[in-house]
N, C-alpha and C positions, 0 to 999 in steps of 0.2 A: 394428397388432396383427395377428398371423397367425392363420389358421384352416385346418383341413384337412378335405377331403372324402374319406371312406374308403368304398370300394365293397365290396359283399358278397364279391367275389372277391379282396379284399386290395389292389386298386389304390388308390393314394393320390395326391391332388393337394393341393398347399400353395398358399395364396393369402392375400389380404388380407381381413380380417373387416369386415363392415358389417352394419347391422341389429341384431337381438337378440343378446346376448352368450352365451346358453345354447346347449345342444346339442339337436339333434332328428334323428330318423330318419324315413325315408320311402322310398317307391318312386321311383327316379330316372327321370324322363321328360324329353323335350325338346320345345321349342316353337320352330318356325322362322319365326314372324311377325316382320316388319320393324318393325311398329308394333303398338300395342294391348297393351303390357305391363301397363298398369293393369287392363284387362279380364281379362287372363290371371291375374294374381295374386289377383284378387277373384272368380274363377270357382269356385263351389263344387265343380265337377267335379274340381278338383285337390286335394280334401280328402285330407290325409295324404301327399301326394306332395312330392318335391323337384323343382323345375322348372329345367331347364337351358335358358337362352335362347341360341339359336345366333347371333342377330344380335349383333355385337360391342359396340355401345354401348347401354346401357340406362339410363333415367332422365333423358334429356336434355330432355324437356319436362315433367318433374316429375309430381306427382300432383294431380289436381283433383277437385272434388266431383261433377262431372257423369257421369264415365265408369265408375263402379263397377258391377259386376254382382252384388254382394251387400254387405250392411252390414258383415259380419265375414269377413275372409279366412280360409281354412282350409287353405292349403298349409303344408308344414312346412319349406320352405327355398327359396332362390333362388340359382342359380349363373350368373354372368355373366363375360364377358371383361373389360369395363370398366364401372364404375358412375360415372355423372355426379354429382358432388358439388354442382354449382351449376347447376341446371336453368334454362332460359330459355324462358318461354312466358307469354303474358298470362293464361292460365287457371290457371297453377300455384299451388297453395296450400302445398305442402311438397315436400321431396325424398323420393326413394325410401328413403334411409337412415332418415330420421326416421319415415316411415310404417311401415317394417318393425320398427323399435324399439318403436313404440307398440303394435304388434300381436303382439309376441313371435315374430317370424319371423327366423331367422338367414340371413345371406347370405355368399357368398364371391365375391371378384372377383380378377382378375389371373391366373387359371389358363388353360391352353391348352384353351379350350372346343372347338376343332376336333379336337384329339386325343381329348378325352373323348367327343365325338360319334361319332368313328370307333370308339372302344372299345365304345360302346353298340350301334352298328349291327352290329358283329361278334359281340358276345356276348349281345345282347338286354337288355331292361329288367331291372334288378336293384335290390335294396335298397341304401341308402347312408345315411351319417350325416354330419352337419356337426357338428364338435366342435373343442375347443381344440387348438392346435398343440403337438406334441411332436417334438423332433429325434431321438428314439429310437423307431423303429417298435415295438420290443418293449414300450415303456411304454404303448402304447395297446391296450387289450383291449375290443373292442366286444361288449357283451351285446345281441344282436339280440332285439328285441321280437317277439312272435308277430304273424302277419299280421292286419291290421285288417279286420273284416267289417261294421262298423256305421257306415260313413261316411255313408250316407243318414240314419240316425237323428241323427247329429251336426249335419247341415246343414239338415234339413227344419224347417219351422215347427212349433212345439209345439202351436199351436191355430189354428182357422180364423179368417180375417178377410176383410173385404169391401172391394173397391175399386168404388165406385158408378159406374154408367153407365146410359144409357138404351137400349142395344142388347141384343144377345143375352146371355143368362145363361150364362157359361162357368164350369164347375168346373175349376180349375187344381190338379192334384195335384202337390204340391211334393216332389220327390225330391232337391232341391238346385238349384232353378231359378236362372237368371240373370235379372236385372231386365229384360233385353231382351225377354223374353216378355211381361211386363206392359206394357212400352212399346208393343209392337205391338198388343196387345188394346185398350189405351186409345185408340190412334189410330183404332180401328174402333168406338169408343164402347161397348165391351162392358161389361156388368156382371159383374165377376169375383169369384168366391169362391175364395180360396186355402185348401186343406185339407192336413193332414199326410199323409205317405206311407202311413200305416196306416189312413187313413179307410176305413170299410167301404162296400160297395156300397149297403147298406140306408140308411146315413146320407146318401149322395150322392143317392139316389132321393128322399128326403124333401125335399131342396132344390129339386127339379124343374128341373134345368138344361136348357138347349137343347143343350149340347154339353159334352164333357169333353176337357181337354187334359192330356197326360202330359208332364211337364217333363224336362229334362236332369238329370244328377246323377252322383255318383261311384260307383266300385266295381263289383262283379260283380252283374249283374241276378239271378242265381240265389240271391243272399243275401236276396231279397225275395219269398218264396213268398206272403205275404199280399197283396202288391201284384199279383202275377200272377193270383191268384184273384179279386181285385176287378175287374180288367180283364176277365177271362173272364165275370164276371156282368154287366158293363156293356155289353159289345159288341153285344148284341141290343137294347139300349134307347136308346142315345144315339150320335150321331156322335162319333168319337174322332180326335184328332190327336196323335201322339207325336213327340217330337224326342229324339235321342241316347239316353240311358238309357230314355226313354219308348218309343222305337222298339224297343229290345231287349226290353223288357217286353211290348209288344204282340205281338211275334213269339213269345215264349215262351207267352203266353196262348193263342195260336192253334195251338200244337203244334210250332213250329219250335224250333231249338236255337241256342245261342250258345257262343262259345269265346273264349279269350284270345289276343291277337295277340302276336307277338314284340316289336314296337316300338310299335304303336298309331299313331294319326293325331293330331297336335297342331300346329295352325297355321291360317293363314288363306288358303292358296293352293292347296288341293287341287281338281283338276278332277273334276267329277261330270257324268255324262251322263244326261239324262232320256230313258229308253228310249222313252217314248211320243211325245214331241215331237221327238226327235233333237237337241235343243239341249244345249249344254254350258256350265256356269258354274263359276266358282271359288267354293269354299265354305270356311267356317270350321269346323274340326272339332276335337274333343277327346274321344277315346275310346280305350280299350285293349282293349275287348271288341267283338265283332262278331257279327252273325247268320250262322250257317253256311249257305252257299248251298245245299248239297246237301240240307239238311233241309226246304227249302221245298216239295219235290215231294209230300210227304205232308200238306200243309196247303191251306187255301183262300186263301193269300197269293200275290199276284202281284208279281214284281220290277218296280219302276218306275224305279229309279235305280241306277247303278253307278259305282264309282270308276274313273276311267280309268287310274290308275297301277297298281293291283293287283287290280281286279275285285271289291273288297269290296262287299257289299250296302249300298246307300246309301238305298234307298227301297222301301216296300212298300205294297200296297193289298189290302184284303179283297175277295174276289170278290162276296160277297153283302151285305155291310154297309158303311155309310158310315164306314169306318175306314181311316186311312192314316198313314204315318209316314216320317220321314227321319232318317238317321244324322248329318246335319250340323246346324249352328246357324243357321237363318234369322233368329234372334232377336238375334244379337250386333251391337253397334254397329260392329264391324269386319267384319261379313259384307257381301258384295256386295248391292246393292239388289235385283238380279233374283232373289234367293232368297226375298224376303219376301212375294211374292205367294201363298205357301202359306197365309197367314192369310186372304187374300181367298177362296181356294178353300175353306177350312174354313167360313167364314161362308156361302158359297153352298150348301155341302152341308148345313149346318144348316137353311137355309131350305127346301131341296128335301125334306129328311127330314120337316120339319114339315108341308109341303104333302101329301106322300104319306101321312103318318099321318092327317091330317084326311080324306083321301079314303077311307081304309080305314074310319074311324069312320062 
């Protein structure tokens, strides 16, 4: 069965259909990871997007129950060069095709993904639609849907819930978090309370946390004015650690600005330099918005990490408060191990903040 991918500028690719048989639209982005496709398709940060995988073979080790980053995938389509129909791995529970069918996500294979990638690099990210094949271009009239601005609302938890632990009490604000965040907090025996994206500062204060974590998530951070205001109210009261979208929201709450990138960063091999330690590590990233570097000069935020490829702001720290953030994913199961010490740093800062506050009292 044939399927076609039609880009907003009229470019059309024809390939083999797999996954869900229906049509879906979304912003077309690319991911250059050689592994971790299961983590990618289950990452809530891809909500509403069609993902092009640049690695040629996808699905070869199947889908298993351990590597999901969310319970329900929220991307709108998958584009690959070759889809493996018969995966081979001792952990595999099902094929990519069956998983996408079960979750109503269309896929297309057999197209020239290298040509498509070059087209995106030249023309920038744009909307696309995966739809049924027609051998007559004039027969296909795409009715483009208006831009989506409520992705976080779609993927955030609807009500608070608790993951018990004996350690520090962490409020995790869910803007579309990956499960990797919870895994890292559990490893440190934290008592975690997950709350929705619109949870107010007053409600968080009632829970008396030791620290607040701002999760990753999809979309434009400026579409969440209520979240920005909540962070602004919390920054003087609790230690804060933000990742990805949480990083951008913290920057906005402190007076910095954000902007949309032409291509974004999507993959697991981007080099980031820690300006403080002078060390460089490879990171897992998934974002199409970034903090505007020039806007930091009028804030109390210090640049701590920078992308070595293009200089994008990758890490920030508040001058006066125990609040810091990174644009990459130290939480992902495909992230390098040397990025996960940020959680230890967060716990240390919570302990130090608690000690200092007792001293003041």
